[in-house]
ZAFI-530985 format. One line per 3 residues: for each residue x, y, z of N, C-alpha, C. Coordinates in steps of 0.05 Angstrom, whole numbers, plus 5000, padded with zeros to 4 digits. Each point is the difference from the previous one (the first is absolute). Last residue first. Example, Ala and Ser with C-alpha at 12.3 -4.5 7.8 and 13.67 -1.06 7.14 Angstrom:
<nodes>
5257,4955,5142,5016,5024,5001,4985,5022,5014  5006,4885,4999,4982,5024,5000,5018,5024,5000
</nodes>
This chain:
<nodes>
7882,3289,4441,5013,4999,4973,5001,4972,4989  4967,5013,5087,4981,5011,4981,5012,4998,4972  5055,4974,5071,4978,4981,4998,4980,5009,4979
5070,5058,5022,5010,4978,4984,4978,4979,4996  4982,5072,5058,5001,5009,4972,5009,4977,4982  5001,4986,5093,4972,5001,4990,4999,5008,4971
5084,5000,5043,4989,4973,4999,4972,5000,4988  5040,5083,5016,5012,4986,4977,4990,4972,4997  4972,5052,5075,4989,5010,4975,5011,4985,4976
5037,4980,5084,4973,4990,4998,4986,5009,4974  5085,5034,5020,5002,4972,4994,4972,4988,4996  5004,5088,5030,5009,4998,4972,5002,4971,4991
4981,5018,5089,4977,5006,4984,5007,4999,4970  5068,4988,5063,4982,4978,5002,4976,5004,4982  5061,5070,5008,5013,4978,4986,4981,4976,5000
4975,5076,5049,4997,5004,4971,5012,4977,4984  5011,4999,5094,4971,4998,4994,4996,5002,4969  5087,5014,5035,4992,4971,5002,4971,4997,4991
5033,5088,5007,5012,4986,4978,4992,4971,4999  4973,5050,5074,4986,5010,4976,5011,4985,4975  5043,4985,5082,4973,4987,5000,4985,5008,4974
5083,5041,5014,5004,4971,4995,4973,4986,4999  5000,5090,5025,5007,4997,4972,5004,4971,4992  4985,5020,5091,4976,5003,4983,5006,4997,4971
5072,4997,5060,4983,4977,5005,4974,5002,4983  5063,5072,5001,5009,4977,4983,4981,4976,5003  4962,5100,5016,5019,4982,5012,5006,4976,4982
4937,5077,4989,5024,4998,4984,5020,4980,5011  4883,5023,5000,5025,4995,5014,5024,4996,4981  4913,5061,4991,5008,4976,4987,5028,4993,5011
4925,5057,5058,5022,5000,4981,5001,4974,4985  4958,5048,5087,4985,4998,4975,5019,5001,4977  5046,4974,5091,4973,5012,4997,4988,4994,4973
5073,4935,5056,4998,5028,4991,4971,5009,4996  5038,4910,5023,4998,5018,5023,4997,5029,4992  4965,4908,4945,5024,5014,5006,4995,5020,5023
4959,4905,4946,4994,5022,5019,5026,5013,5009  4958,4932,4920,5025,5013,5009,4992,5024,5017  4953,4902,4954,4999,5025,5015,5028,5010,5007
4938,4928,4928,5025,5007,5014,4996,5027,5014  4938,4916,4951,5000,5026,5012,5026,5004,5016  4965,4919,4955,5011,5019,4981,5000,5029,5010
4964,4922,5048,5029,4994,4995,5012,5018,4978  4905,5006,5029,5019,5006,5021,5029,4997,4992  4906,5023,4951,5022,4981,4994,5023,5006,5019
4911,5039,5013,4998,4988,4973,5021,4979,4996  4995,5054,5079,4976,4984,4999,4998,4985,4974  5069,5063,5014,5005,4974,5012,4976,4982,5000
4993,5091,4972,5014,4984,4980,5006,4972,5010  4962,5060,5060,4980,4994,4979,5013,4983,4978  5055,5033,5069,4982,4979,5010,4980,4992,4979
5057,5073,4983,5014,4975,4999,4982,4977,5008  4967,5087,5011,5001,4992,4971,5013,4973,4997  5000,5036,5086,4973,4993,4992,4999,4991,4971
5080,5036,5034,4996,4973,5010,4972,4990,4992  5021,5089,4986,5013,4984,4980,4997,4970,5007  4967,5061,5061,4984,5002,4976,5012,4983,4978
5046,5008,5083,4976,4984,5003,4982,5000,4974  5078,5056,5010,5006,4973,4992,4975,4982,5002  4988,5106,4981,5009,4982,5022,5003,4971,4991
5009,5091,4945,4983,4976,4998,5010,4981,5021  5036,5082,5011,4981,5008,4979,4980,4977,4995  5074,4994,5060,4979,5016,5013,4981,5011,4979
5078,4918,5015,4985,5015,4980,4976,5014,5012  5070,4938,5038,4999,5028,5007,4987,5017,4978  5012,4906,4990,4989,5002,5027,4997,5028,5009
4997,4969,4895,5017,5009,5021,4986,5001,5027  4991,4938,4901,4990,5023,5016,5018,5005,5024  4975,4934,4905,5022,5014,5013,4989,5023,5016
4974,4902,4943,4989,5022,5015,5022,5013,5017  4983,4932,4909,5020,5009,5020,4990,5025,5013  4955,4911,4937,5001,5028,5010,5022,5003,5021
4949,4934,4914,5021,5001,5021,5003,5029,5009  4916,4937,4949,5017,5025,5002,5020,4997,5023  4912,4951,4962,5026,4994,4988,5019,5024,5001
4907,5002,5034,5015,4978,5013,5028,4997,4989  4943,5094,5010,5002,4978,4981,5018,4978,5011  4948,5060,5070,5023,5003,4982,5000,4976,4981
4909,5046,5049,5023,4981,5003,5021,5005,4979  4917,5050,5020,4997,4979,4980,5022,4979,5002  4999,5080,5054,4980,4980,5009,4996,4977,4980
5057,5084,5005,5011,4974,4995,4981,4978,5008  4986,5110,4967,4998,4979,5021,5014,4975,4990  4985,5097,4968,5023,4983,4994,5002,4978,5021
4931,5063,5006,5002,5000,4971,5023,4981,4991  4984,5021,5093,4983,4978,4989,5002,4998,4969  5085,5043,5046,4971,5005,5003,4985,4977,4988
5097,4971,5024,4990,5027,4995,4970,5001,5004  5088,4942,5040,4973,4996,4987,4987,5027,4998  5109,4989,4997,4977,5001,5019,4974,4995,4984
5122,5000,4995,4973,4998,4989,4978,5003,5022  5106,5005,4989,4982,5017,5016,4971,5000,4989  5056,4955,4934,5015,5016,5020,4980,5018,5015
4998,4906,4934,4985,5022,5012,5016,5013,5023  5000,4931,4907,5018,5009,5021,4988,5026,5011  4965,4908,4937,4997,5028,5010,5021,5005,5022
4967,4925,4911,5014,5007,5025,4995,5029,5007  4957,4955,4927,5012,4976,5011,5016,5007,5026  4909,5042,4938,5026,5004,5013,5010,4974,5013
4928,5025,4922,5006,4978,5019,5027,5004,5012  4911,5059,4947,5028,4993,5001,5005,4979,5022  4919,5060,4974,5007,4979,4981,5030,4994,4999
4944,5063,5055,5023,5008,4984,5008,4980,4979  4927,4984,5061,4995,5026,4988,5023,5009,4981  5007,4917,5047,4976,4999,4982,4997,5027,4986
5066,4992,5065,5008,4984,4977,4977,4998,4980  4985,5044,5082,5017,5016,4982,5007,4984,4975  4951,4955,5069,4984,5021,4987,5016,5016,4980
5044,4935,5053,4983,4987,4980,4984,5022,4985  5091,5033,5043,4975,4988,5009,4985,4988,4976  5084,5052,5000,5003,4971,5003,4974,4986,5009
5008,5095,4992,5004,4989,4973,5004,4970,5000  4996,5049,5082,4974,4997,4988,5002,4988,4972  5080,5020,5043,4987,4978,5014,4972,4995,4988
5048,5074,4969,5012,4975,4990,4987,4976,5013  4975,5086,5030,4989,4994,4974,5011,4974,4989  5037,5029,5079,4972,4994,5005,4986,4993,4974
5087,5030,4994,4999,4973,5011,4972,4991,5006  5015,5089,4973,5005,4982,4978,5000,4971,5008  4994,5066,5066,4975,4999,4985,5003,4982,4976
5080,4981,5050,4979,5016,5014,4974,4999,4985  5069,4960,4940,5008,5013,5025,4977,5017,5011  5019,4909,4926,4987,5025,5008,5011,5010,5027
5005,4925,4908,5015,5010,5023,4988,5027,5008  4969,4907,4935,4999,5028,5008,5016,5005,5025  4989,4924,4909,4994,5006,5027,5002,5030,5006
5010,4956,4912,4999,4976,5018,4992,5007,5029  4983,5038,4892,5010,5008,5026,4996,4977,5019  4995,5028,4886,5000,4979,5021,5013,5011,5026
4972,5080,4941,5002,4972,4992,5001,4981,5024  4991,5101,4990,5026,4989,5007,5002,4970,4993  4918,5050,4983,5022,5014,4988,5027,4986,5005
4918,4969,5039,5000,4995,4971,5025,5012,4987  4987,5018,5090,5006,4971,4997,5000,4993,4971  4975,5087,5022,5028,4996,5004,5008,4971,4997
4908,5024,4994,5015,5012,4978,5030,4994,5003  4944,4975,5070,4995,4983,4977,5016,5010,4976  5002,5052,5078,5016,4975,5003,4996,4981,4976
4948,5080,5004,5029,5006,4997,5017,4975,5001  4908,4993,5019,5004,5005,4971,5030,5006,4994  4976,4992,5090,4996,4974,4987,5005,5003,4970
5001,5078,5052,5023,4984,5005,4998,4973,4985  4926,5060,5000,5023,5011,4984,5024,4982,5002  4927,4978,5053,4993,4996,4972,5023,5009,4982
5007,5018,5092,5003,4972,4995,4995,4994,4970  4983,5086,5033,5028,4995,4997,5006,4971,4993  4912,5023,5019,5008,5012,4975,5030,4995,4995
4965,4974,5082,4988,4983,4979,5009,5010,4973  5023,5051,5075,5016,4976,4998,4990,4981,4978  4949,5076,5018,5026,5008,4988,5018,4977,4998
4916,4987,5043,4997,5004,4971,5027,5008,4987  4968,4976,5094,5023,4988,4987,5001,5005,4970  4956,5062,5087,4996,4976,4984,5025,4991,4986
4996,5077,5056,4987,4980,5016,4994,4974,4984  5073,5090,5003,4984,4983,4983,4988,4977,5016  5062,5066,5033,4973,5011,4998,4982,4983,4983
5094,4984,5013,4986,4995,5025,4972,5010,5000  5047,4969,4908,5001,5022,5019,4985,4993,5025  5047,4924,4939,4976,5017,5001,5004,5022,5021
5080,4955,4942,4987,4997,5026,4976,5019,5001  5039,4955,4908,5003,5023,5018,4984,4995,5026  5055,4930,4930,4974,5012,5005,5003,5022,5020
5075,4969,4963,4984,4980,4985,4971,5005,5005  5080,5078,4999,4987,4980,5017,4985,4980,4982  5081,5089,5001,4981,4982,4987,4989,4980,5020
5050,5103,4987,4996,4979,5019,4978,4981,4990  5073,5075,4952,4973,4987,5001,5000,4978,5021  5060,5096,4974,4999,4973,5011,4972,4990,5001
5039,5073,4928,4986,4998,5025,4999,4971,5010  5078,5046,4938,4976,4983,4998,4987,4998,5028  5058,5088,4979,5004,4971,5003,4973,4985,4998
5009,5097,4999,5009,4988,4974,5003,4970,5002  4978,5056,5076,4977,4996,4982,5008,4987,4974  5050,5029,5084,5000,4972,4990,4978,4995,4979
5011,5086,5042,5027,4992,4992,5000,4973,4986  4920,5033,5039,5007,5015,4975,5027,4991,4990  4970,4966,5082,4984,4989,4979,5007,5013,4973
5039,5034,5078,5011,4974,4993,4985,4988,4976  4966,5079,5035,5026,5005,4988,5013,4974,4990  4920,4997,5050,4995,5010,4973,5026,5004,4985
5005,4976,5090,4991,4977,4984,4995,5009,4971  5022,5065,5063,5023,4984,4994,4993,4976,4982  4931,5056,5031,5017,5015,4981,5024,4983,4992
4918,4943,5031,5014,5023,5012,5016,5013,4978  4908,4932,4999,5026,5009,4989,5011,5024,5014  4926,4925,5017,5010,5022,5016,5027,5010,4989
4951,4927,4962,4978,5019,5005,5009,5023,5017  5058,4927,4980,4995,5014,4975,4977,5021,5003  5023,4940,5071,5020,5021,4996,4995,5016,4976
4945,4926,5018,4995,5021,5019,5020,5023,4996  5011,4924,4948,4975,5013,4992,4994,5023,5019  5071,4943,5021,5007,5018,4978,4976,5016,4990
4986,4934,5066,5017,5021,5011,5008,5020,4979  4949,4922,4974,4985,5020,5015,5017,5023,5010  5029,4947,4911,4999,4994,5029,4987,5022,5015
4973,4983,4898,5020,5014,5016,4998,4992,5029  4979,4954,4895,4989,5010,5025,5021,5013,5017  4973,4946,4900,5018,5019,5011,4986,5013,5024
4986,4899,4947,4990,5025,5012,5023,5017,5010  5010,4911,4958,4983,5017,4982,4992,5027,5011  5095,4944,5022,4972,4998,5006,4983,5020,4983
5092,4955,4966,4991,5024,5014,4970,4996,5007  5078,4919,4983,4977,5016,4990,4995,5024,5018  5083,4922,4972,4990,5020,5019,4977,5017,4987
5052,4900,4989,4985,5019,4984,4986,5020,5019  5086,4921,4996,4982,5017,5017,4987,5021,4983  5049,4898,4984,4995,5026,4989,4979,5015,5017
5075,4911,5008,4976,5013,5009,4998,5028,4987  5074,4935,4996,4977,4988,4986,4973,5012,5009  5087,5021,5037,5000,5010,4973,4976,4989,4984
5014,5024,5106,4995,4976,4984,4997,5010,4971  5025,5063,5061,5006,4977,5018,4996,4974,4984  4983,5092,4968,5023,4984,4991,5007,4977,5017
4947,5076,5047,5002,4997,4971,5025,4984,4993  4977,5028,5089,4990,4973,4992,5001,4996,4970  5023,5082,5046,5019,4980,5010,4991,4971,4992
4945,5077,4980,5024,5000,4984,5019,4977,5008  4909,5032,5031,5007,4972,4995,5026,4997,4984  4961,5086,5024,4998,4984,5024,5010,4972,4997
4996,5057,4924,5021,5008,5019,4999,4984,5025  4932,4987,4938,5025,4990,4988,5023,5007,5018  4918,5035,5022,5001,4972,5007,5025,4987,4988
4982,5090,4978,5005,4998,5029,5004,4971,5008  4973,5018,4912,5029,5007,5004,5007,4998,5030  4909,4986,4975,5017,4978,4991,5030,5006,5005
4937,5052,5065,4997,4994,4972,5019,4978,4993  4944,5050,5092,5026,4993,4987,4994,4996,4971  4933,5012,5070,5016,5025,4998,5028,4995,4989
4961,4911,5031,4984,5024,4996,5018,5025,5002  5048,4910,4968,4983,5008,5022,4985,5025,4994  5032,4929,4920,5010,5018,5021,4980,5006,5022
5017,4914,4930,4980,5020,5007,5010,5016,5024  5032,4927,4915,5009,5013,5025,4982,5024,5006  5001,4899,4939,4990,5028,5003,5009,5011,5027
5049,4918,4944,4986,5009,5023,4991,5029,4998  5043,4904,4946,4992,5029,4996,4981,5008,5022  5080,4922,4971,4979,5005,5019,4993,5030,4998
5045,4951,4914,5005,5012,5026,4975,5001,5017  5034,4929,4918,4981,5021,5008,5006,5010,5028  5043,4927,4949,5014,5025,5003,4982,5023,5010
4969,4909,4980,5017,5000,5024,5015,5026,5004  4943,4988,4923,4984,4996,5024,5018,5002,5025  5041,5005,4916,4983,5024,5004,4984,4997,5026
5050,4926,4972,5018,5022,5009,4984,5025,5006  4955,4927,4961,5006,4994,5028,5018,5022,5012  4980,5006,4909,4975,5005,5016,5006,4995,5029
5067,4980,4939,4997,5029,5003,4976,5006,5016  5015,4910,4981,5021,5010,5018,4998,5030,5004  4941,4956,4938,4994,4993,5028,5020,5011,5019
4987,5054,4909,5007,4973,5008,4993,4995,5029  4949,5067,4930,5019,5000,5022,5006,4972,5009
</nodes>
């Protein structure tokens, strides 16, 4: 390969980001939530993953235990369609469980799952997450996660993130060479803004000038306003330029 072709290959490389959905959702759901952001930057490739666990929202689990005649009829009518699956990155422990053994087991499964996916998809530069997916994404930027997963993320976009259970603690700190965009709503009643602020504060402890924040007036959503789309595009463009500079130096 000539020097010019090698340089072209290095500079043409796209920014590749893992996309992690929220709890009781899946990759297709998150694709829909972020549809307005697709194509904002042609030099970015979004890779949507399904969580390894199938779980049911408590309200639906309760309903399924009390089938009525009408429910049975509806179930029969729609039985030919694919059953909806609610996915998660880890399952919430039952209120009757007093130890953390189930979360420990889920963590082991998740770590192996992520290792396999990272090997499968190849070079990945960062992660985008929503809600539980954002909590996982934040942990994936920690020193501990980088050691366990053997990867080196360069950026993170976190929608409605929060610090999760001790199994996914950020106590080890965030890797120093990372840029992050933290997005959360003042009227988010699922993940209060204060919890997302806590994650942002941890990232700021590592590298303040690479932390961006977008606070909106809505709830637990991926904002669609023009101001956010412009910020998102600007953030990705800067990260893409940074990646290309670093890649050219290596090449």
